[in-house]
NUKOL-280455 format. One record per residue (C-alpha): residue number from 1; residue in one letter; x, z negated, y negated. Coordinates in nm, 2 decimals. Example, Ala and Ser with C-alpha at 12.3 -4.5 7.8 and 13.67 -1.06 7.14 Angstrom:
! NUKOL-280455
+-----+---+--------+--------+--------+
|   k | r |      x |      z |      y |
+-----+---+--------+--------+--------+
|   1 | A |   1.23 |  -0.78 |   0.45 |
|   2 | S |   1.37 |  -0.71 |   0.11 |
+-----+---+--------+--------+--------+
END
This chain:
! NUKOL-280455
+-----+---+--------+--------+--------+
|   k | r |      x |      z |      y |
+-----+---+--------+--------+--------+
|   1 | M |   0.00 |   0.00 |   0.00 |
|   2 | Q |   0.29 |  -0.08 |  -0.23 |
|   3 | V |   0.46 |   0.25 |  -0.15 |
|   4 | K |   0.14 |   0.44 |  -0.24 |
|   5 | T |   0.11 |   0.26 |  -0.57 |
|   6 | S |   0.47 |   0.35 |  -0.66 |
|   7 | A |   0.41 |   0.71 |  -0.58 |
|   8 | V |   0.11 |   0.72 |  -0.81 |
|   9 | L |   0.31 |   0.56 |  -1.09 |
|  10 | Y |   0.59 |   0.82 |  -1.06 |
|  11 | L |   0.33 |   1.09 |  -1.06 |
|  12 | L |   0.17 |   0.97 |  -1.38 |
|  13 | L |   0.51 |   0.93 |  -1.55 |
|  14 | G |   0.60 |   1.29 |  -1.46 |
|  15 | L |   0.27 |   1.42 |  -1.60 |
|  16 | C |   0.33 |   1.23 |  -1.93 |
|  17 | V |   0.69 |   1.36 |  -1.99 |
|  18 | G |   0.69 |   1.49 |  -2.34 |
|  19 | C |   0.37 |   1.33 |  -2.43 |
|  20 | N |   0.54 |   1.09 |  -2.68 |
|  21 | K |   0.76 |   1.36 |  -2.86 |
|  22 | P |   0.71 |   1.36 |  -3.23 |
|  23 | A |   0.44 |   1.61 |  -3.34 |
|  24 | G |   0.66 |   1.77 |  -3.60 |
|  25 | K |   0.92 |   1.88 |  -3.35 |
|  26 | Q |   0.66 |   2.03 |  -3.13 |
|  27 | A |   0.51 |   2.22 |  -3.43 |
|  28 | A |   0.85 |   2.36 |  -3.52 |
|  29 | S |   0.90 |   2.52 |  -3.18 |
|  30 | S |   0.58 |   2.73 |  -3.23 |
|  31 | P |   0.59 |   2.99 |  -3.51 |
|  32 | S |   0.33 |   2.95 |  -3.78 |
|  33 | P |   0.12 |   3.25 |  -3.86 |
|  34 | S |   0.16 |   3.17 |  -4.22 |
|  35 | D |   0.54 |   3.20 |  -4.21 |
|  36 | P |   0.62 |   3.51 |  -4.44 |
|  37 | L |   0.92 |   3.60 |  -4.23 |
|  38 | I |   0.73 |   3.62 |  -3.91 |
|  39 | G |   0.46 |   3.85 |  -3.80 |
|  40 | T |   0.48 |   4.06 |  -4.12 |
|  41 | A |   0.52 |   4.44 |  -4.07 |
|  42 | R |   0.74 |   4.63 |  -4.32 |
|  43 | A |   0.54 |   4.88 |  -4.53 |
|  44 | A |   0.61 |   5.24 |  -4.44 |
|  45 | A |   0.80 |   5.44 |  -4.71 |
|  46 | P |   0.58 |   5.69 |  -4.90 |
|  47 | P |   0.63 |   6.05 |  -4.78 |
|  48 | A |   0.88 |   6.25 |  -4.99 |
|  49 | T |   0.74 |   6.52 |  -5.21 |
|  50 | L |   0.95 |   6.83 |  -5.16 |
|  51 | D |   0.91 |   7.16 |  -5.34 |
|  52 | P |   1.19 |   7.42 |  -5.33 |
|  53 | G |   1.00 |   7.62 |  -5.59 |
|  54 | R |   1.08 |   7.36 |  -5.86 |
|  55 | G |   1.43 |   7.48 |  -5.86 |
|  56 | D |   1.32 |   7.74 |  -6.11 |
|  57 | E |   1.22 |   7.47 |  -6.36 |
|  58 | V |   1.45 |   7.37 |  -6.65 |
|  59 | G |   1.68 |   7.07 |  -6.57 |
|  60 | H |   1.98 |   6.97 |  -6.78 |
|  61 | V |   1.96 |   7.07 |  -7.15 |
|  62 | F |   2.26 |   7.08 |  -7.39 |
|  63 | E |   2.24 |   7.12 |  -7.77 |
|  64 | A |   2.47 |   7.22 |  -8.05 |
|  65 | F |   2.46 |   7.24 |  -8.42 |
|  66 | L |   2.69 |   7.51 |  -8.54 |
|  67 | S |   2.88 |   7.47 |  -8.88 |
|  68 | P |   3.19 |   7.61 |  -9.05 |
|  69 | H |   3.34 |   7.26 |  -9.04 |
|  70 | Q |   3.38 |   7.25 |  -8.66 |
|  71 | E |   3.63 |   7.54 |  -8.69 |
|  72 | P |   3.98 |   7.38 |  -8.64 |
|  73 | N |   4.14 |   7.58 |  -8.92 |
|  74 | E |   4.10 |   7.83 |  -9.21 |
|  75 | E |   4.11 |   8.20 |  -9.13 |
|  76 | A |   4.40 |   8.23 |  -9.38 |
|  77 | N |   4.61 |   8.04 |  -9.13 |
|  78 | T |   4.56 |   8.29 |  -8.85 |
|  79 | P |   4.90 |   8.32 |  -8.66 |
|  80 | K |   5.10 |   8.63 |  -8.75 |
|  81 | T |   5.14 |   8.72 |  -8.38 |
|  82 | T |   4.76 |   8.74 |  -8.33 |
|  83 | P |   4.66 |   9.07 |  -8.16 |
|  84 | K |   4.47 |   9.31 |  -8.39 |
|  85 | Q |   4.14 |   9.27 |  -8.20 |
|  86 | F |   4.13 |   8.91 |  -8.31 |
|  87 | Q |   4.23 |   8.97 |  -8.67 |
|  88 | S |   3.97 |   8.98 |  -8.95 |
|  89 | T |   3.89 |   9.32 |  -9.10 |
|  90 | A |   3.70 |   9.19 |  -9.41 |
|  91 | P |   3.78 |   8.93 |  -9.68 |
|  92 | S |   3.75 |   8.57 |  -9.54 |
|  93 | K |   3.58 |   8.27 |  -9.69 |
|  94 | S |   3.69 |   7.91 |  -9.67 |
|  95 | R |   3.48 |   7.66 |  -9.46 |
|  96 | A |   3.35 |   7.51 |  -9.78 |
|  97 | Q |   3.24 |   7.85 |  -9.92 |
|  98 | R |   3.06 |   7.93 |  -9.59 |
|  99 | E |   2.89 |   7.60 |  -9.60 |
| 100 | A |   2.78 |   7.66 |  -9.96 |
| 101 | D |   2.64 |   8.00 |  -9.85 |
| 102 | G |   2.43 |   7.83 |  -9.58 |
| 103 | H |   2.62 |   7.94 |  -9.27 |
| 104 | R |   2.48 |   7.73 |  -8.99 |
| 105 | G |   2.31 |   7.74 |  -8.65 |
| 106 | H |   2.12 |   7.55 |  -8.39 |
| 107 | G |   2.17 |   7.63 |  -8.02 |
| 108 | L |   2.04 |   7.52 |  -7.68 |
| 109 | V |   2.17 |   7.59 |  -7.33 |
| 110 | R |   1.91 |   7.51 |  -7.06 |
| 111 | F |   2.00 |   7.51 |  -6.69 |
| 112 | S |   1.75 |   7.58 |  -6.41 |
| 113 | K |   1.74 |   7.29 |  -6.16 |
| 114 | D |   1.88 |   7.51 |  -5.89 |
| 115 | L |   2.17 |   7.61 |  -6.12 |
| 116 | S |   2.11 |   7.98 |  -6.07 |
| 117 | R |   2.06 |   8.05 |  -6.44 |
| 118 | A |   2.14 |   7.93 |  -6.79 |
| 119 | Y |   1.90 |   8.01 |  -7.07 |
| 120 | V |   2.07 |   8.04 |  -7.41 |
| 121 | D |   1.89 |   8.03 |  -7.75 |
| 122 | V |   2.06 |   8.01 |  -8.09 |
| 123 | K |   1.91 |   8.04 |  -8.44 |
| 124 | I |   2.15 |   8.15 |  -8.71 |
| 125 | D |   2.11 |   8.10 |  -9.09 |
| 126 | G |   2.31 |   8.25 |  -9.38 |
| 127 | I |   2.50 |   8.51 |  -9.18 |
| 128 | D |   2.42 |   8.89 |  -9.18 |
| 129 | P |   2.39 |   9.00 |  -8.81 |
| 130 | K |   2.57 |   9.32 |  -8.90 |
| 131 | D |   2.88 |   9.11 |  -8.98 |
| 132 | V |   2.89 |   8.95 |  -8.63 |
| 133 | N |   3.16 |   9.11 |  -8.41 |
| 134 | M |   3.18 |   8.85 |  -8.13 |
| 135 | F |   2.98 |   8.57 |  -7.99 |
| 136 | H |   3.10 |   8.34 |  -7.71 |
| 137 | I |   3.07 |   8.01 |  -7.52 |
| 138 | H |   3.42 |   7.87 |  -7.49 |
| 139 | C |   3.54 |   7.58 |  -7.29 |
| 140 | G |   3.75 |   7.31 |  -7.46 |
| 141 | P |   3.72 |   6.99 |  -7.67 |
| 142 | P |   3.68 |   6.99 |  -8.05 |
| 143 | D |   3.97 |   7.09 |  -8.27 |
| 144 | M |   4.12 |   7.34 |  -8.03 |
| 145 | L |   4.06 |   7.71 |  -7.94 |
| 146 | G |   3.97 |   7.73 |  -7.57 |
| 147 | P |   3.93 |   8.03 |  -7.34 |
| 148 | I |   3.60 |   8.22 |  -7.32 |
| 149 | L |   3.35 |   8.12 |  -7.05 |
| 150 | V |   3.07 |   8.35 |  -7.16 |
| 151 | D |   3.13 |   8.67 |  -7.36 |
| 152 | F |   2.78 |   8.76 |  -7.48 |
| 153 | A |   2.89 |   9.12 |  -7.53 |
| 154 | Q |   2.89 |   9.14 |  -7.14 |
| 155 | V |   2.52 |   9.02 |  -7.14 |
| 156 | T |   2.35 |   9.20 |  -7.43 |
| 157 | N |   2.40 |   9.39 |  -7.76 |
| 158 | I |   2.48 |   9.10 |  -7.98 |
| 159 | Q |   2.38 |   9.25 |  -8.32 |
| 160 | E |   2.05 |   9.39 |  -8.19 |
| 161 | N |   1.97 |   9.06 |  -8.02 |
| 162 | L |   2.05 |   8.87 |  -8.33 |
| 163 | A |   1.87 |   9.11 |  -8.57 |
| 164 | D |   1.59 |   8.86 |  -8.64 |
| 165 | G |   1.82 |   8.56 |  -8.67 |
| 166 | V |   1.74 |   8.43 |  -8.32 |
| 167 | F |   1.96 |   8.51 |  -8.02 |
| 168 | S |   1.83 |   8.47 |  -7.67 |
| 169 | V |   1.98 |   8.56 |  -7.33 |
| 170 | E |   1.97 |   8.46 |  -6.96 |
| 171 | V |   2.32 |   8.40 |  -6.81 |
| 172 | T |   2.38 |   8.44 |  -6.44 |
| 173 | N |   2.69 |   8.42 |  -6.21 |
| 174 | E |   2.74 |   8.80 |  -6.26 |
| 175 | H |   2.79 |   8.75 |  -6.64 |
| 176 | L |   3.05 |   8.48 |  -6.58 |
| 177 | A |   3.24 |   8.72 |  -6.35 |
| 178 | K |   3.22 |   9.00 |  -6.60 |
| 179 | T |   3.38 |   8.78 |  -6.86 |
| 180 | V |   3.68 |   8.71 |  -6.63 |
| 181 | E |   3.71 |   9.08 |  -6.52 |
| 182 | H |   3.70 |   9.20 |  -6.88 |
| 183 | G |   4.02 |   9.01 |  -6.97 |
| 184 | H |   4.32 |   9.22 |  -6.91 |
| 185 | G |   4.70 |   9.16 |  -6.95 |
| 186 | I |   4.85 |   8.85 |  -7.09 |
| 187 | V |   4.58 |   8.81 |  -7.36 |
| 188 | G |   4.31 |   8.83 |  -7.10 |
| 189 | A |   4.48 |   8.58 |  -6.88 |
| 190 | F |   4.47 |   8.31 |  -7.15 |
| 191 | T |   4.14 |   8.40 |  -7.32 |
| 192 | A |   3.90 |   8.50 |  -7.04 |
| 193 | G |   3.76 |   8.25 |  -6.80 |
| 194 | C |   3.78 |   7.87 |  -6.78 |
| 195 | L |   4.00 |   7.70 |  -6.52 |
| 196 | M |   3.86 |   7.44 |  -6.29 |
| 197 | P |   4.05 |   7.11 |  -6.29 |
| 198 | T |   4.14 |   7.12 |  -5.92 |
| 199 | A |   4.32 |   7.38 |  -5.71 |
| 200 | G |   4.13 |   7.60 |  -5.47 |
| 201 | I |   4.18 |   7.58 |  -5.09 |
| 202 | A |   4.24 |   7.96 |  -5.05 |
| 203 | T |   4.51 |   8.01 |  -5.32 |
| 204 | G |   4.63 |   7.66 |  -5.41 |
| 205 | K |   4.58 |   7.75 |  -5.77 |
| 206 | P |   4.30 |   7.63 |  -6.01 |
| 207 | P |   4.02 |   7.89 |  -5.99 |
| 208 | K |   3.82 |   8.01 |  -6.29 |
| 209 | V |   3.46 |   7.90 |  -6.33 |
| 210 | S |   3.25 |   8.17 |  -6.16 |
| 211 | T |   2.91 |   8.02 |  -6.12 |
| 212 | V |   2.64 |   7.87 |  -6.34 |
| 213 | A |   2.68 |   7.55 |  -6.14 |
| 214 | G |   3.04 |   7.54 |  -6.25 |
| 215 | M |   2.94 |   7.61 |  -6.61 |
| 216 | A |   2.69 |   7.31 |  -6.59 |
| 217 | Q |   2.97 |   7.09 |  -6.46 |
| 218 | V |   3.19 |   7.17 |  -6.76 |
| 219 | A |   2.90 |   7.12 |  -7.00 |
| 220 | M |   2.84 |   6.77 |  -6.85 |
| 221 | K |   3.20 |   6.68 |  -6.95 |
| 222 | G |   3.14 |   6.78 |  -7.31 |
| 223 | Q |   3.38 |   7.07 |  -7.28 |
| 224 | L |   3.17 |   7.37 |  -7.40 |
| 225 | Y |   3.12 |   7.51 |  -7.75 |
| 226 | F |   2.96 |   7.80 |  -7.92 |
| 227 | N |   3.17 |   8.02 |  -8.15 |
| 228 | L |   3.02 |   8.30 |  -8.36 |
| 229 | H |   3.28 |   8.54 |  -8.50 |
| 230 | T |   3.24 |   8.77 |  -8.79 |
| 231 | V |   3.44 |   9.05 |  -8.95 |
| 232 | G |   3.57 |   8.81 |  -9.21 |
| 233 | Q |   3.62 |   8.52 |  -8.97 |
| 234 | T |   3.74 |   8.68 |  -8.65 |
| 235 | F |   4.02 |   8.45 |  -8.52 |
| 236 | F |   3.89 |   8.10 |  -8.57 |
| 237 | G |   3.53 |   8.21 |  -8.60 |
| 238 | D |   3.26 |   8.17 |  -8.87 |
| 239 | I |   3.05 |   7.88 |  -8.73 |
| 240 | R |   3.11 |   7.67 |  -8.42 |
| 241 | G |   2.91 |   7.40 |  -8.23 |
| 242 | Q |   3.02 |   7.16 |  -7.96 |
| 243 | L |   2.75 |   7.13 |  -7.69 |
| 244 | H |   2.62 |   6.78 |  -7.60 |
| 245 | A |   2.35 |   6.66 |  -7.37 |
| 246 | A |   2.02 |   6.68 |  -7.56 |
| 247 | K |   1.81 |   6.36 |  -7.58 |
| 248 | P |   1.47 |   6.37 |  -7.42 |
| 249 | G |   1.20 |   6.48 |  -7.67 |
| 250 | N |   1.45 |   6.67 |  -7.90 |
+-----+---+--------+--------+--------+
END
């Protein structure tokens, strides 16, 4: 009888193992449905909106205000060794005189998002289009004469395009290539085409910019400028404007 009683006691004790554990510890071992880190599914990302056709839209826009005072020197100081095609054929005016006569301009370069085209629009005041003999986009910082990236004579008839005081063209890769191909001899080597800052894999030499994408890259570095040349201001140019990123809404 005593053995049976002991067996029953041991049985009861076994059933009650854990019955006296603190309630808090037991609760901690079971996740609470209110816990924000447990049982919460991550929200799915919204689907991407993709439209290749939007590459035709205008993306980066650069702006320049052309003036005589951005020219780095007076035409009277043209180097004596300058080739004849870059020498003035009419009387020159000082920068102050040209400013007093209202020589100025406002230009935009707008790149398509797919970088296949650059749309150029420039309004000129105070200059007779018949006096314009060259119009370019050069690469280089202020205060220096840099090589020609876009020779607008390879794109359009400059005087006819500018007849109403507003110049508008669409620049493509082919026009950049024409500018480089048009430069011949020593003069062409230094004046036609803008060198990229790194060497190419094929030749080991810095290549010249040959795409609108490359043109946009140079523009983003602030290294492009307009230069409008006239018969009286052929070497340094009549009015010049450094291109800067346009602010939204301008």
